[in-house]
C-alpha positions as CSV (number, residue, x, y, z in Angstrom):
1,M,8.1,-23.5,37.2
2,S,8.4,-22.8,33.6
3,R,11.4,-23.3,31.5
4,L,11.6,-22.5,27.5
5,L,14.8,-23.8,25.9
6,I,14.9,-22.4,22.5
7,E,17.5,-23.8,20.0
8,F,18.0,-23.3,16.4
9,E,20.6,-26.3,15.0
10,D,22.2,-25.7,12.0
11,V,19.0,-23.1,10.6
12,E,18.4,-19.3,10.7
13,P,15.9,-18.2,12.9
14,P,12.9,-17.1,10.6
15,F,12.5,-13.5,10.3
16,F,9.1,-13.2,11.9
17,Y,10.0,-15.1,15.1
18,S,9.8,-13.6,18.1
19,Y,11.1,-15.7,21.5
20,E,8.0,-13.1,23.3
21,R,5.6,-14.0,21.3
22,F,5.5,-17.8,21.2
23,S,6.5,-17.3,24.9
24,K,3.7,-15.7,25.3
25,W,0.8,-17.8,22.9
26,L,2.7,-21.1,24.4
27,E,1.3,-19.9,27.9
28,I,-2.2,-19.0,26.2
29,I,-2.4,-22.5,24.5
30,C,-1.8,-23.7,28.4
31,K,-4.1,-21.8,30.2
32,H,-6.7,-22.2,27.7
33,Y,-7.0,-26.3,27.9
34,G,-6.3,-26.5,31.5
35,K,-2.3,-26.5,31.4
36,R,0.5,-25.2,32.5
37,V,4.2,-24.9,31.1
38,G,7.3,-26.9,32.7
39,R,10.0,-28.1,31.2
40,L,10.2,-27.7,26.9
41,S,13.0,-27.5,24.6
42,F,12.6,-26.6,21.1
43,I,15.1,-27.7,19.1
44,Y,14.5,-26.2,15.2
45,C,16.4,-28.0,12.7
46,N,17.2,-28.7,9.1
47,D,15.8,-32.2,7.6
48,D,19.8,-34.0,8.1
49,K,18.8,-33.6,11.9
50,I,14.9,-34.5,11.8
51,I,15.8,-37.6,9.9
52,E,18.5,-38.5,12.3
53,V,16.6,-38.3,15.0
54,N,13.5,-40.2,13.5
55,R,15.9,-43.2,12.9
56,E,17.7,-42.8,16.4
57,F,14.6,-42.9,18.9
58,L,11.8,-43.7,16.5
59,N,12.8,-46.5,14.0
60,H,11.9,-44.2,11.2
61,D,13.5,-43.8,8.0
62,Y,11.7,-41.0,6.8
63,Y,11.1,-36.8,7.0
64,T,8.9,-35.4,9.1
65,D,8.1,-31.7,10.0
66,I,8.2,-32.4,14.1
67,I,8.5,-35.0,16.7
68,T,7.5,-34.5,20.2
69,F,9.0,-36.3,22.9
70,D,6.3,-36.1,26.0
71,Y,7.5,-35.9,29.3
72,C,4.5,-34.3,31.0
73,R,3.4,-35.6,34.1
74,R,-0.1,-34.4,35.8
75,D,-1.4,-30.6,34.5
76,I,1.6,-29.4,33.5
77,I,3.4,-29.9,30.1
78,S,7.3,-31.5,29.6
79,G,9.2,-32.5,26.4
80,D,11.1,-32.0,23.9
81,I,10.0,-30.8,20.4
82,Y,12.3,-31.2,17.1
83,I,10.9,-28.8,14.1
84,S,12.8,-28.9,10.6
85,I,12.2,-25.9,9.3
86,D,13.3,-27.7,5.8
87,T,10.0,-29.6,6.0
88,V,7.9,-27.0,7.4
89,K,9.1,-24.8,4.1
90,S,8.4,-27.5,1.6
91,N,5.2,-28.2,3.2
92,S,4.0,-24.9,3.1
93,E,4.9,-24.4,-0.6
94,Q,3.0,-27.7,-0.9
95,F,-0.1,-26.8,1.0
96,S,-0.1,-23.2,-0.7
97,T,0.1,-21.5,2.8
98,S,2.6,-19.2,4.0
99,F,6.4,-20.4,5.7
100,E,4.8,-18.2,9.1
101,E,1.5,-20.0,8.7
102,E,2.8,-23.0,8.9
103,F,5.5,-22.5,10.8
104,N,2.7,-21.7,13.7
105,R,0.7,-24.4,13.0
106,V,3.4,-26.8,13.5
107,F,4.7,-25.3,16.6
108,S,0.8,-24.9,18.2
109,H,0.8,-29.3,17.2
110,G,3.6,-29.9,19.3
111,I,2.0,-28.5,22.1
112,L,-1.1,-30.3,21.4
113,H,0.5,-33.3,21.5
114,L,1.8,-32.5,24.7
115,I,-1.6,-31.3,25.8
116,G,-2.9,-35.2,25.0
117,F,-4.4,-34.9,21.2
118,K,-3.2,-37.8,19.0
119,D,-3.1,-37.7,14.9
120,K,-2.8,-41.5,14.3
121,S,-6.3,-42.3,12.8
122,T,-8.8,-40.0,10.8
123,E,-10.7,-38.8,13.3
124,E,-8.2,-38.2,15.9
125,S,-6.2,-36.2,13.1
126,K,-9.7,-34.4,12.3
127,I,-9.8,-33.3,16.0
128,M,-6.1,-32.2,15.6
129,R,-6.7,-30.0,12.6
130,E,-9.5,-28.3,14.4
131,Q,-7.3,-27.7,17.5
132,E,-5.0,-26.7,15.1
133,A,-6.9,-23.5,13.9
134,N,-8.2,-23.2,17.6
135,C,-4.4,-22.5,18.6
136,L,-3.8,-20.3,15.8
137,N,-7.0,-18.3,16.7
138,L,-5.4,-18.2,20.3
139,L,-2.4,-16.8,18.8
140,N,-4.4,-13.0,18.0
141,L,-4.4,-13.0,22.1
142,V,-0.6,-12.3,22.4
143,G,-0.4,-8.8,20.9
144,V,3.5,-8.5,20.9
């Protein structure tokens, strides 16, 4: 059984955001990797919240675009994914990409972590980037 919770905490949803579009894309990504969607929470927040979560749960004292808490069991992906809209915006400027493209990349990045991809080593990061590109291509199948 799939249960998807989306929360915008102290940030506005981006103009391009569509629950239906991202729900369908999520299903397509999971099916592509042989997974099913379980209970997932996406908490879109600001930098103040992301550093608070980083400090409280990970003992990290820095900003990041995403924090993924993995509660997966077998082939069912479940978890809490915090995404800082502030950092996504600044990353899009830094990497000369559109905010929408960076938002989509980070969204897929969180899902890929739940699927089992890592990004701690150089090789893992390279594979993660390839899989993000694959997921961005899968977005073309959504049709919403």
